[in-house]
N, CA, C and O atoms as CSV, one atom per row, in Angstrom:
chain,resi,resn,atom,element,x,y,z
A,1,MET,N,N,86.743,-10.540,-47.873
A,1,MET,CA,C,85.669,-11.052,-47.064
A,1,MET,C,C,84.356,-10.566,-47.651
A,1,MET,O,O,84.207,-9.379,-47.939
A,2,SER,N,N,83.426,-11.452,-47.825
A,2,SER,CA,C,82.123,-11.108,-48.365
A,2,SER,C,C,81.070,-11.314,-47.293
A,2,SER,O,O,81.022,-12.355,-46.638
A,3,VAL,N,N,80.228,-10.304,-47.127
A,3,VAL,CA,C,79.165,-10.393,-46.143
A,3,VAL,C,C,77.847,-10.305,-46.880
A,3,VAL,O,O,77.625,-9.376,-47.656
A,4,SER,N,N,76.984,-11.253,-46.647
A,4,SER,CA,C,75.676,-11.254,-47.263
A,4,SER,C,C,74.631,-11.196,-46.165
A,4,SER,O,O,74.638,-11.998,-45.230
A,5,VAL,N,N,73.738,-10.239,-46.297
A,5,VAL,CA,C,72.691,-10.074,-45.307
A,5,VAL,C,C,71.353,-10.116,-46.019
A,5,VAL,O,O,71.158,-9.414,-47.011
A,6,ASP,N,N,70.433,-10.926,-45.529
A,6,ASP,CA,C,69.092,-10.994,-46.102
A,6,ASP,C,C,68.262,-9.880,-45.491
A,6,ASP,O,O,67.913,-9.932,-44.311
A,7,VAL,N,N,67.944,-8.863,-46.301
A,7,VAL,CA,C,67.154,-7.751,-45.801
A,7,VAL,C,C,65.696,-7.865,-46.208
A,7,VAL,O,O,64.894,-7.010,-45.833
A,8,SER,N,N,65.336,-8.869,-46.946
A,8,SER,CA,C,63.973,-8.971,-47.451
A,8,SER,C,C,62.937,-9.072,-46.342
A,8,SER,O,O,61.827,-8.559,-46.489
A,9,ALA,N,N,63.274,-9.717,-45.249
A,9,ALA,CA,C,62.300,-9.893,-44.173
A,9,ALA,C,C,62.143,-8.638,-43.328
A,9,ALA,O,O,61.133,-8.482,-42.642
A,10,THR,N,N,63.122,-7.740,-43.365
A,10,THR,CA,C,63.067,-6.573,-42.495
A,10,THR,C,C,63.034,-5.259,-43.256
A,10,THR,O,O,62.974,-4.197,-42.635
A,11,SER,N,N,63.072,-5.297,-44.560
A,11,SER,CA,C,63.206,-4.058,-45.309
A,11,SER,C,C,61.936,-3.234,-45.352
A,11,SER,O,O,62.005,-2.020,-45.542
A,12,GLY,N,N,60.770,-3.857,-45.180
A,12,GLY,CA,C,59.535,-3.113,-45.280
A,12,GLY,C,C,59.269,-2.665,-46.696
A,12,GLY,O,O,58.422,-1.801,-46.920
A,13,ASP,N,N,59.958,-3.221,-47.637
A,13,ASP,CA,C,59.867,-2.820,-49.035
A,13,ASP,C,C,58.647,-3.466,-49.678
A,13,ASP,O,O,58.536,-4.691,-49.735
A,14,THR,N,N,57.744,-2.639,-50.155
A,14,THR,CA,C,56.546,-3.161,-50.788
A,14,THR,C,C,56.594,-3.035,-52.298
A,14,THR,O,O,55.664,-3.459,-52.986
A,15,ALA,N,N,57.648,-2.468,-52.815
A,15,ALA,CA,C,57.753,-2.266,-54.258
A,15,ALA,C,C,58.453,-3.434,-54.943
A,15,ALA,O,O,58.706,-3.366,-56.146
A,16,GLY,N,N,58.770,-4.490,-54.227
A,16,GLY,CA,C,59.408,-5.650,-54.828
A,16,GLY,C,C,60.914,-5.534,-54.932
A,16,GLY,O,O,61.578,-6.471,-55.375
A,17,ARG,N,N,61.464,-4.397,-54.529
A,17,ARG,CA,C,62.923,-4.242,-54.540
A,17,ARG,C,C,63.492,-4.815,-53.257
A,17,ARG,O,O,62.830,-4.837,-52.220
A,18,HIS,N,N,64.720,-5.273,-53.344
A,18,HIS,CA,C,65.404,-5.790,-52.160
A,18,HIS,C,C,66.697,-5.010,-51.996
A,18,HIS,O,O,67.686,-5.299,-52.670
A,19,PRO,N,N,66.699,-4.008,-51.093
A,19,PRO,CA,C,67.907,-3.196,-50.909
A,19,PRO,C,C,69.108,-4.061,-50.553
A,19,PRO,O,O,68.999,-5.029,-49.801
A,20,ASN,N,N,70.244,-3.691,-51.109
A,20,ASN,CA,C,71.500,-4.375,-50.819
A,20,ASN,C,C,72.587,-3.314,-50.778
A,20,ASN,O,O,73.027,-2.822,-51.817
A,21,VAL,N,N,73.013,-2.968,-49.584
A,21,VAL,CA,C,73.974,-1.886,-49.391
A,21,VAL,C,C,75.303,-2.148,-50.102
A,21,VAL,O,O,76.076,-1.218,-50.330
A,22,ASN,N,N,75.573,-3.403,-50.451
A,22,ASN,CA,C,76.811,-3.717,-51.161
A,22,ASN,C,C,76.731,-3.418,-52.656
A,22,ASN,O,O,77.751,-3.450,-53.344
A,23,GLN,N,N,75.549,-3.133,-53.162
A,23,GLN,CA,C,75.402,-2.785,-54.575
A,23,GLN,C,C,75.649,-1.297,-54.758
A,23,GLN,O,O,75.103,-0.488,-54.008
A,24,PRO,N,N,76.466,-0.916,-55.748
A,24,PRO,CA,C,76.878,0.483,-55.886
A,24,PRO,C,C,75.736,1.482,-56.071
A,24,PRO,O,O,75.865,2.629,-55.643
A,25,MET,N,N,74.647,1.096,-56.679
A,25,MET,CA,C,73.566,2.044,-56.934
A,25,MET,C,C,72.405,1.909,-55.938
A,25,MET,O,O,71.349,2.507,-56.140
A,26,CYS,N,N,72.588,1.149,-54.896
A,26,CYS,CA,C,71.514,0.946,-53.928
A,26,CYS,C,C,71.269,2.236,-53.135
A,26,CYS,O,O,72.210,2.787,-52.563
A,27,PRO,N,N,70.038,2.720,-53.090
A,27,PRO,CA,C,69.731,3.949,-52.345
A,27,PRO,C,C,69.995,3.828,-50.843
A,27,PRO,O,O,70.116,4.839,-50.152
A,28,SER,N,N,70.083,2.608,-50.342
A,28,SER,CA,C,70.357,2.455,-48.909
A,28,SER,C,C,71.733,2.997,-48.546
A,28,SER,O,O,71.964,3.370,-47.396
A,29,ARG,N,N,72.649,3.047,-49.512
A,29,ARG,CA,C,73.986,3.587,-49.235
A,29,ARG,C,C,73.922,5.044,-48.800
A,29,ARG,O,O,74.635,5.456,-47.885
A,30,LEU,N,N,73.074,5.815,-49.452
A,30,LEU,CA,C,72.959,7.229,-49.123
A,30,LEU,C,C,72.368,7.408,-47.727
A,30,LEU,O,O,72.823,8.255,-46.959
A,31,VAL,N,N,71.364,6.618,-47.406
A,31,VAL,CA,C,70.767,6.687,-46.063
A,31,VAL,C,C,71.807,6.288,-45.017
A,31,VAL,O,O,71.921,6.932,-43.974
A,32,LEU,N,N,72.556,5.236,-45.296
A,32,LEU,CA,C,73.609,4.802,-44.386
A,32,LEU,C,C,74.631,5.918,-44.173
A,32,LEU,O,O,75.089,6.147,-43.054
A,33,GLU,N,N,74.976,6.598,-45.245
A,33,GLU,CA,C,75.909,7.723,-45.148
A,33,GLU,C,C,75.342,8.822,-44.257
A,33,GLU,O,O,76.074,9.407,-43.459
A,34,HIS,N,N,74.062,9.108,-44.380
A,34,HIS,CA,C,73.444,10.170,-43.587
A,34,HIS,C,C,73.457,9.839,-42.095
A,34,HIS,O,O,73.802,10.690,-41.275
A,35,VAL,N,N,73.085,8.614,-41.739
A,35,VAL,CA,C,72.988,8.295,-40.304
A,35,VAL,C,C,74.332,7.984,-39.674
A,35,VAL,O,O,74.465,8.055,-38.453
A,36,THR,N,N,75.340,7.640,-40.481
A,36,THR,CA,C,76.649,7.315,-39.911
A,36,THR,C,C,77.686,8.409,-40.116
A,36,THR,O,O,78.848,8.233,-39.750
A,37,SER,N,N,77.284,9.535,-40.695
A,37,SER,CA,C,78.230,10.647,-40.804
A,37,SER,C,C,78.555,11.147,-39.400
A,37,SER,O,O,77.794,10.915,-38.460
A,38,ARG,N,N,79.664,11.820,-39.264
A,38,ARG,CA,C,80.061,12.312,-37.939
A,38,ARG,C,C,78.941,13.120,-37.298
A,38,ARG,O,O,78.579,12.869,-36.149
A,39,TRP,N,N,78.398,14.073,-38.018
A,39,TRP,CA,C,77.373,14.934,-37.439
A,39,TRP,C,C,76.032,14.219,-37.340
A,39,TRP,O,O,75.265,14.476,-36.411
A,40,GLY,N,N,75.740,13.339,-38.268
A,40,GLY,CA,C,74.499,12.575,-38.206
A,40,GLY,C,C,74.419,11.743,-36.946
A,40,GLY,O,O,73.394,11.748,-36.263
A,41,VAL,N,N,75.486,11.027,-36.625
A,41,VAL,CA,C,75.523,10.200,-35.417
A,41,VAL,C,C,75.341,11.067,-34.177
A,41,VAL,O,O,74.551,10.732,-33.294
A,42,LEU,N,N,76.058,12.166,-34.107
A,42,LEU,CA,C,76.022,13.002,-32.912
A,42,LEU,C,C,74.683,13.708,-32.732
A,42,LEU,O,O,74.203,13.850,-31.607
A,43,VAL,N,N,74.079,14.150,-33.828
A,43,VAL,CA,C,72.753,14.779,-33.754
A,43,VAL,C,C,71.711,13.755,-33.321
A,43,VAL,O,O,70.905,14.021,-32.429
A,44,LEU,N,N,71.727,12.585,-33.954
A,44,LEU,CA,C,70.770,11.538,-33.577
A,44,LEU,C,C,70.933,11.163,-32.108
A,44,LEU,O,O,69.945,10.995,-31.392
A,45,ALA,N,N,72.177,11.033,-31.662
A,45,ALA,CA,C,72.435,10.664,-30.271
A,45,ALA,C,C,71.916,11.729,-29.313
A,45,ALA,O,O,71.304,11.403,-28.296
A,46,ALA,N,N,72.153,12.983,-29.627
A,46,ALA,CA,C,71.677,14.068,-28.758
A,46,ALA,C,C,70.159,14.066,-28.677
A,46,ALA,O,O,69.588,14.253,-27.603
A,47,LEU,N,N,69.511,13.855,-29.807
A,47,LEU,CA,C,68.052,13.886,-29.837
A,47,LEU,C,C,67.421,12.677,-29.155
A,47,LEU,O,O,66.219,12.670,-28.887
A,48,LEU,N,N,68.230,11.651,-28.875
A,48,LEU,CA,C,67.718,10.522,-28.080
A,48,LEU,C,C,67.321,10.987,-26.679
A,48,LEU,O,O,66.390,10.451,-26.078
A,49,GLU,N,N,68.033,11.986,-26.167
A,49,GLU,CA,C,67.778,12.497,-24.820
A,49,GLU,C,C,66.460,13.241,-24.735
A,49,GLU,O,O,65.649,13.002,-23.840
A,50,ARG,N,N,66.256,14.160,-25.696
A,50,ARG,CA,C,65.076,15.033,-25.678
A,50,ARG,C,C,65.050,15.864,-26.945
A,50,ARG,O,O,65.950,15.759,-27.779
A,51,SER,N,N,64.030,16.686,-27.094
A,51,SER,CA,C,64.002,17.612,-28.225
A,51,SER,C,C,64.881,18.818,-27.883
A,51,SER,O,O,65.087,19.148,-26.715
A,52,TYR,N,N,65.385,19.454,-28.917
A,52,TYR,CA,C,66.272,20.607,-28.751
A,52,TYR,C,C,65.891,21.714,-29.701
A,52,TYR,O,O,65.354,21.472,-30.783
A,53,ARG,N,N,66.175,22.934,-29.283
A,53,ARG,CA,C,66.160,24.068,-30.198
A,53,ARG,C,C,67.510,24.077,-30.898
A,53,ARG,O,O,68.461,23.451,-30.429
A,54,PHE,N,N,67.596,24.786,-32.019
A,54,PHE,CA,C,68.805,24.770,-32.840
A,54,PHE,C,C,70.052,25.130,-32.039
A,54,PHE,O,O,71.039,24.396,-32.061
A,55,GLY,N,N,70.010,26.254,-31.335
A,55,GLY,CA,C,71.184,26.708,-30.576
A,55,GLY,C,C,71.595,25.728,-29.489
A,55,GLY,O,O,72.783,25.485,-29.279
A,56,GLU,N,N,70.613,25.169,-28.801
A,56,GLU,CA,C,70.902,24.168,-27.768
A,56,GLU,C,C,71.586,22.947,-28.374
A,56,GLU,O,O,72.559,22.422,-27.834
A,57,LEU,N,N,71.052,22.516,-29.502
A,57,LEU,CA,C,71.606,21.337,-30.165
A,57,LEU,C,C,73.032,21.608,-30.629
A,57,LEU,O,O,73.899,20.740,-30.528
A,58,ARG,N,N,73.269,22.807,-31.133
A,58,ARG,CA,C,74.622,23.162,-31.584
A,58,ARG,C,C,75.613,23.139,-30.430
A,58,ARG,O,O,76.746,22.689,-30.595
A,59,ARG,N,N,75.200,23.615,-29.271
A,59,ARG,CA,C,76.079,23.579,-28.098
A,59,ARG,C,C,76.291,22.147,-27.615
A,59,ARG,O,O,77.383,21.798,-27.167
A,60,THR,N,N,75.262,21.327,-27.703
A,60,THR,CA,C,75.360,19.936,-27.263
A,60,THR,C,C,76.283,19.127,-28.153
A,60,THR,O,O,77.072,18.316,-27.670
A,61,VAL,N,N,76.180,19.352,-29.463
A,61,VAL,CA,C,77.020,18.652,-30.438
A,61,VAL,C,C,78.245,19.535,-30.667
A,61,VAL,O,O,78.297,20.283,-31.643
A,62,GLY,N,N,79.204,19.453,-29.793
A,62,GLY,CA,C,80.367,20.323,-29.831
A,62,GLY,C,C,81.137,20.259,-31.143
A,62,GLY,O,O,81.394,19.182,-31.681
A,63,GLY,N,N,81.499,21.437,-31.648
A,63,GLY,CA,C,82.358,21.516,-32.826
A,63,GLY,C,C,81.647,21.606,-34.155
A,63,GLY,O,O,82.299,21.809,-35.179
A,64,VAL,N,N,80.328,21.463,-34.181
A,64,VAL,CA,C,79.606,21.527,-35.451
A,64,VAL,C,C,79.328,22.990,-35.792
A,64,VAL,O,O,78.931,23.780,-34.935
A,65,SER,N,N,79.542,23.329,-37.049
A,65,SER,CA,C,79.252,24.692,-37.490
A,65,SER,C,C,77.742,24.849,-37.674
A,65,SER,O,O,77.016,23.864,-37.811
A,66,GLU,N,N,77.294,26.073,-37.674
A,66,GLU,CA,C,75.874,26.347,-37.892
A,66,GLU,C,C,75.425,25.789,-39.239
A,66,GLU,O,O,74.350,25.199,-39.344
A,67,LYS,N,N,76.240,25.975,-40.256
A,67,LYS,CA,C,75.906,25.496,-41.600
A,67,LYS,C,C,75.795,23.968,-41.637
A,67,LYS,O,O,74.846,23.427,-42.203
A,68,MET,N,N,76.763,23.279,-41.035
A,68,MET,CA,C,76.738,21.814,-41.055
A,68,MET,C,C,75.573,21.269,-40.240
A,68,MET,O,O,74.965,20.269,-40.623
A,69,LEU,N,N,75.256,21.910,-39.123
A,69,LEU,CA,C,74.129,21.451,-38.323
A,69,LEU,C,C,72.831,21.628,-39.096
A,69,LEU,O,O,71.979,20.740,-39.102
A,70,ALA,N,N,72.681,22.775,-39.747
A,70,ALA,CA,C,71.465,23.017,-40.540
A,70,ALA,C,C,71.345,21.987,-41.660
A,70,ALA,O,O,70.263,21.446,-41.892
A,71,GLN,N,N,72.438,21.716,-42.349
A,71,GLN,CA,C,72.420,20.722,-43.439
A,71,GLN,C,C,72.101,19.326,-42.904
A,71,GLN,O,O,71.313,18.593,-43.500
A,72,THR,N,N,72.713,18.965,-41.782
A,72,THR,CA,C,72.491,17.646,-41.197
A,72,THR,C,C,71.040,17.486,-40.772
A,72,THR,O,O,70.422,16.458,-41.047
A,73,LEU,N,N,70.495,18.492,-40.105
A,73,LEU,CA,C,69.100,18.424,-39.676
A,73,LEU,C,C,68.152,18.319,-40.863
A,73,LEU,O,O,67.187,17.556,-40.836
A,74,GLN,N,N,68.440,19.095,-41.906
A,74,GLN,CA,C,67.586,19.054,-43.096
A,74,GLN,C,C,67.635,17.676,-43.754
A,74,GLN,O,O,66.603,17.145,-44.165
A,75,THR,N,N,68.817,17.105,-43.853
A,75,THR,CA,C,68.973,15.775,-44.442
A,75,THR,C,C,68.249,14.721,-43.617
A,75,THR,O,O,67.541,13.877,-44.167
A,76,LEU,N,N,68.423,14.768,-42.299
A,76,LEU,CA,C,67.776,13.795,-41.428
A,76,LEU,C,C,66.259,13.978,-41.410
A,76,LEU,O,O,65.514,13.007,-41.271
A,77,GLU,N,N,65.812,15.205,-41.549
A,77,GLU,CA,C,64.370,15.464,-41.647
A,77,GLU,C,C,63.824,14.887,-42.956
A,77,GLU,O,O,62.770,14.250,-42.965
A,78,ARG,N,N,64.533,15.109,-44.042
A,78,ARG,CA,C,64.100,14.595,-45.343
A,78,ARG,C,C,64.017,13.069,-45.344
A,78,ARG,O,O,63.118,12.489,-45.954
A,79,ASP,N,N,64.961,12.425,-44.656
A,79,ASP,CA,C,64.975,10.965,-44.586
A,79,ASP,C,C,63.931,10.414,-43.614
A,79,ASP,O,O,63.739,9.200,-43.537
A,80,GLY,N,N,63.260,11.290,-42.878
A,80,GLY,CA,C,62.215,10.841,-41.968
A,80,GLY,C,C,62.684,10.516,-40.570
A,80,GLY,O,O,61.958,9.880,-39.806
A,81,PHE,N,N,63.901,10.946,-40.218
A,81,PHE,CA,C,64.457,10.647,-38.906
A,81,PHE,C,C,64.213,11.759,-37.887
A,81,PHE,O,O,64.118,11.495,-36.688
A,82,VAL,N,N,64.113,12.983,-38.356
A,82,VAL,CA,C,63.974,14.143,-37.476
A,82,VAL,C,C,62.684,14.882,-37.808
A,82,VAL,O,O,62.323,15.050,-38.973
A,83,HIS,N,N,61.998,15.320,-36.754
A,83,HIS,CA,C,60.796,16.141,-36.906
A,83,HIS,C,C,61.162,17.578,-36.547
A,83,HIS,O,O,61.750,17.834,-35.496
A,84,ARG,N,N,60.815,18.499,-37.416
A,84,ARG,CA,C,61.049,19.927,-37.192
A,84,ARG,C,C,59.719,20.566,-36.864
A,84,ARG,O,O,58.798,20.549,-37.680
A,85,ASP,N,N,59.614,21.133,-35.667
A,85,ASP,CA,C,58.369,21.743,-35.213
A,85,ASP,C,C,58.580,23.244,-35.092
A,85,ASP,O,O,59.161,23.724,-34.119
A,86,ALA,N,N,58.098,23.985,-36.099
A,86,ALA,CA,C,58.214,25.442,-36.097
A,86,ALA,C,C,56.944,26.025,-35.497
A,86,ALA,O,O,55.851,25.852,-36.035
A,87,LYS,N,N,57.103,26.712,-34.382
A,87,LYS,CA,C,55.951,27.292,-33.698
A,87,LYS,C,C,55.759,28.738,-34.169
A,87,LYS,O,O,56.721,29.503,-34.240
A,88,PRO,N,N,54.522,29.108,-34.486
A,88,PRO,CA,C,54.257,30.459,-34.999
A,88,PRO,C,C,54.187,31.495,-33.881
A,88,PRO,O,O,53.126,32.048,-33.592
A,89,VAL,N,N,55.333,31.747,-33.261
A,89,VAL,CA,C,55.413,32.734,-32.186
A,89,VAL,C,C,56.517,33.724,-32.521
A,89,VAL,O,O,57.331,33.503,-33.419
A,90,ILE,N,N,56.520,34.821,-31.773
A,90,ILE,CA,C,57.570,35.818,-31.955
A,90,ILE,C,C,58.327,35.903,-30.651
A,90,ILE,O,O,57.699,36.146,-29.621
A,91,PRO,N,N,59.634,35.719,-30.625
A,91,PRO,CA,C,60.471,35.317,-31.762
A,91,PRO,C,C,60.174,33.876,-32.177
A,91,PRO,O,O,59.635,33.097,-31.390
A,92,PRO,N,N,60.529,33.523,-33.419
A,92,PRO,CA,C,60.247,32.173,-33.908
A,92,PRO,C,C,60.901,31.111,-33.017
A,92,PRO,O,O,62.002,31.308,-32.503
A,93,ARG,N,N,60.211,29.996,-32.847
A,93,ARG,CA,C,60.749,28.887,-32.055
A,93,ARG,C,C,60.640,27.620,-32.894
A,93,ARG,O,O,59.568,27.260,-33.380
A,94,VAL,N,N,61.781,26.957,-33.047
A,94,VAL,CA,C,61.818,25.702,-33.791
A,94,VAL,C,C,62.444,24.647,-32.891
A,94,VAL,O,O,63.537,24.834,-32.357
A,95,ASP,N,N,61.738,23.541,-32.731
A,95,ASP,CA,C,62.231,22.417,-31.949
A,95,ASP,C,C,62.466,21.234,-32.861
A,95,ASP,O,O,61.713,20.999,-33.806
A,96,TYR,N,N,63.520,20.493,-32.567
A,96,TYR,CA,C,63.866,19.293,-33.324
A,96,TYR,C,C,63.748,18.087,-32.401
A,96,TYR,O,O,64.193,18.120,-31.254
A,97,SER,N,N,63.140,17.023,-32.920
A,97,SER,CA,C,62.990,15.792,-32.159
A,97,SER,C,C,63.086,14.613,-33.119
A,97,SER,O,O,63.060,14.780,-34.338
A,98,LEU,N,N,63.197,13.431,-32.549
A,98,LEU,CA,C,63.261,12.224,-33.363
A,98,LEU,C,C,61.862,11.718,-33.695
A,98,LEU,O,O,60.951,11.799,-32.870
A,99,THR,N,N,61.702,11.207,-34.885
A,99,THR,CA,C,60.510,10.470,-35.253
A,99,THR,C,C,60.696,9.042,-34.725
A,99,THR,O,O,61.792,8.707,-34.275
A,100,PRO,N,N,59.687,8.211,-34.763
A,100,PRO,CA,C,59.900,6.817,-34.365
A,100,PRO,C,C,61.004,6.137,-35.191
A,100,PRO,O,O,61.806,5.379,-34.645
A,101,LEU,N,N,61.044,6.401,-36.487
A,101,LEU,CA,C,62.103,5.850,-37.342
A,101,LEU,C,C,63.461,6.401,-36.914
A,101,LEU,O,O,64.451,5.670,-36.883
A,102,GLY,N,N,63.505,7.694,-36.584
A,102,GLY,CA,C,64.738,8.322,-36.127
A,102,GLY,C,C,65.226,7.758,-34.813
A,102,GLY,O,O,66.428,7.577,-34.619
A,103,ARG,N,N,64.298,7.479,-33.904
A,103,ARG,CA,C,64.672,6.887,-32.614
A,103,ARG,C,C,65.313,5.523,-32.840
A,103,ARG,O,O,66.313,5.191,-32.205
A,104,GLU,N,N,64.740,4.739,-33.740
A,104,GLU,CA,C,65.289,3.415,-34.044
A,104,GLU,C,C,66.707,3.543,-34.611
A,104,GLU,O,O,67.614,2.827,-34.188
A,105,ALA,N,N,66.892,4.457,-35.565
A,105,ALA,CA,C,68.225,4.661,-36.151
A,105,ALA,C,C,69.202,5.186,-35.104
A,105,ALA,O,O,70.348,4.741,-35.039
A,106,ALA,N,N,68.747,6.129,-34.288
A,106,ALA,CA,C,69.615,6.719,-33.261
A,106,ALA,C,C,70.101,5.680,-32.267
A,106,ALA,O,O,71.268,5.692,-31.873
A,107,GLU,N,N,69.221,4.786,-31.862
A,107,GLU,CA,C,69.626,3.744,-30.928
A,107,GLU,C,C,70.700,2.844,-31.538
A,107,GLU,O,O,71.616,2.407,-30.841
A,108,GLN,N,N,70.589,2.569,-32.832
A,108,GLN,CA,C,71.575,1.726,-33.509
A,108,GLN,C,C,72.943,2.416,-33.578
A,108,GLN,O,O,73.952,1.827,-33.190
A,109,VAL,N,N,72.982,3.652,-34.067
A,109,VAL,CA,C,74.279,4.326,-34.227
A,109,VAL,C,C,74.867,4.732,-32.885
A,109,VAL,O,O,76.088,4.782,-32.737
A,110,TRP,N,N,74.009,5.024,-31.899
A,110,TRP,CA,C,74.520,5.372,-30.579
A,110,TRP,C,C,75.175,4.165,-29.924
A,110,TRP,O,O,76.175,4.300,-29.218
A,111,GLY,N,N,74.620,3.003,-30.156
A,111,GLY,CA,C,75.248,1.781,-29.649
A,111,GLY,C,C,76.649,1.609,-30.211
A,111,GLY,O,O,77.574,1.240,-29.487
A,112,LEU,N,N,76.804,1.875,-31.492
A,112,LEU,CA,C,78.124,1.795,-32.125
A,112,LEU,C,C,79.062,2.857,-31.555
A,112,LEU,O,O,80.227,2.573,-31.277
A,113,ALA,N,N,78.564,4.064,-31.383
A,113,ALA,CA,C,79.397,5.143,-30.836
A,113,ALA,C,C,79.872,4.804,-29.425
A,113,ALA,O,O,81.032,5.045,-29.090
A,114,ARG,N,N,78.996,4.253,-28.602
A,114,ARG,CA,C,79.382,3.879,-27.244
A,114,ARG,C,C,80.397,2.745,-27.252
A,114,ARG,O,O,81.310,2.719,-26.427
A,115,TRP,N,N,80.239,1.800,-28.188
A,115,TRP,CA,C,81.212,0.709,-28.331
A,115,TRP,C,C,82.581,1.285,-28.674
A,115,TRP,O,O,83.590,0.848,-28.120
A,116,VAL,N,N,82.628,2.258,-29.579
A,116,VAL,CA,C,83.899,2.894,-29.951
A,116,VAL,C,C,84.539,3.536,-28.721
A,116,VAL,O,O,85.745,3.408,-28.512
A,117,GLU,N,N,83.748,4.214,-27.919
A,117,GLU,CA,C,84.279,4.813,-26.693
A,117,GLU,C,C,84.877,3.750,-25.772
A,117,GLU,O,O,85.970,3.928,-25.233
A,118,ARG,N,N,84.155,2.649,-25.597
A,118,ARG,CA,C,84.633,1.585,-24.703
A,118,ARG,C,C,85.884,0.909,-25.227
A,118,ARG,O,O,86.714,0.468,-24.431
A,119,ARG,N,N,86.047,0.812,-26.523
A,119,ARG,CA,C,87.165,0.069,-27.119
A,119,ARG,C,C,88.277,0.977,-27.644
A,119,ARG,O,O,89.178,0.501,-28.335
A,120,LEU,N,N,88.233,2.260,-27.334
A,120,LEU,CA,C,89.229,3.207,-27.835
A,120,LEU,C,C,90.648,2.821,-27.437
A,120,LEU,O,O,91.564,2.965,-28.247
A,121,ASP,N,N,90.856,2.340,-26.229
A,121,ASP,CA,C,92.200,1.930,-25.808
A,121,ASP,C,C,92.748,0.833,-26.712
A,121,ASP,O,O,93.916,0.873,-27.099
A,122,ALA,N,N,91.911,-0.145,-27.052
A,122,ALA,CA,C,92.355,-1.235,-27.931
A,122,ALA,C,C,92.692,-0.711,-29.319
A,122,ALA,O,O,93.648,-1.174,-29.940
A,123,VAL,N,N,91.929,0.234,-29.805
A,123,VAL,CA,C,92.198,0.819,-31.122
A,123,VAL,C,C,93.518,1.588,-31.094
A,123,VAL,O,O,94.333,1.460,-32.008
A,124,GLU,N,N,93.726,2.375,-30.061
A,124,GLU,CA,C,94.973,3.136,-29.964
A,124,GLU,C,C,96.186,2.217,-29.833
A,124,GLU,O,O,97.243,2.511,-30.390
A,125,THR,N,N,96.047,1.121,-29.113
A,125,THR,CA,C,97.126,0.134,-29.001
A,125,THR,C,C,97.426,-0.471,-30.362
A,125,THR,O,O,98.589,-0.619,-30.739
A,126,ALA,N,N,96.377,-0.821,-31.100
A,126,ALA,CA,C,96.559,-1.390,-32.444
A,126,ALA,C,C,97.220,-0.386,-33.380
A,126,ALA,O,O,98.084,-0.761,-34.172
A,127,ARG,N,N,96.834,0.866,-33.304
A,127,ARG,CA,C,97.449,1.907,-34.137
A,127,ARG,C,C,98.940,2.044,-33.821
A,127,ARG,O,O,99.775,2.136,-34.721
A,128,GLY,N,N,99.252,2.054,-32.535
A,128,GLY,CA,C,100.653,2.168,-32.135
A,128,GLY,C,C,101.479,1.015,-32.658
A,128,GLY,O,O,102.586,1.223,-33.155
A,129,ALA,N,N,100.960,-0.201,-32.555
A,129,ALA,CA,C,101.670,-1.380,-33.058
A,129,ALA,C,C,101.825,-1.312,-34.573
A,129,ALA,O,O,102.880,-1.655,-35.106
A,130,TYR,N,N,100.796,-0.879,-35.255
A,130,TYR,CA,C,100.838,-0.752,-36.719
A,130,TYR,C,C,101.914,0.268,-37.120
A,130,TYR,O,O,102.749,-0.010,-37.981
A,131,ASP,N,N,101.885,1.440,-36.493
A,131,ASP,CA,C,102.835,2.503,-36.819
A,131,ASP,C,C,104.272,2.078,-36.504
A,131,ASP,O,O,105.187,2.351,-37.281
A,132,GLU,N,N,104.465,1.412,-35.368
A,132,GLU,CA,C,105.790,0.972,-34.974
A,132,GLU,C,C,106.334,-0.060,-35.968
A,132,GLU,O,O,107.520,-0.022,-36.296
A,133,ALA,N,N,105.511,-0.959,-36.443
A,133,ALA,CA,C,105.939,-1.997,-37.385
A,133,ALA,C,C,106.331,-1.397,-38.736
A,133,ALA,O,O,107.074,-2.019,-39.495
A,134,ARG,N,N,105.850,-0.221,-39.035
A,134,ARG,CA,C,106.124,0.396,-40.340
A,134,ARG,C,C,107.179,1.489,-40.278
A,134,ARG,O,O,107.463,2.127,-41.292
A,135,SER,N,N,107.758,1.713,-39.123
A,135,SER,CA,C,108.787,2.759,-39.058
A,135,SER,C,C,110.174,2.199,-38.959
A,135,SER,O,O,111.142,2.957,-38.897
C-alpha cells in the first residue's frame, strides 16, 4: 500500500524543500520518531494539562527513568516542542511547558493515544485470533 500526502501547503517550508516522511533521508522522520516515541507521547500528553517540575512530571509519566525523562525533555526542547524555564532561585526551580508548536503536536499524538485506549479491546481480540490461527 502506498500513501502519498501533499505536505507542501502545510509544511511551512521556505527553503524550497518538500518534506516527505516516506523518503529515507527526510529529516521529518527524526521529528516523527521524537513525538511518537513512548516517552515523547506521554510527556507531551502530560504537558497538555499544565506545566510541571521535573519530579512531578516523572511521577505523572509512570515508569520513566530519570535518565530517559531528561533525554526526552532535552530532545523535545531542541525540536521546539517544550519550553524549559529555569528560575534563578535557591533551591533551583525548573518548569517544563509546551510551546505553541508543542501544544499542536501534543494534541495530535494525544488523540492517537486516546484512540488506542478506546480500541484496545478490538486489538486484543485481533491478537488472540492471530495467535490462535498460528498455533
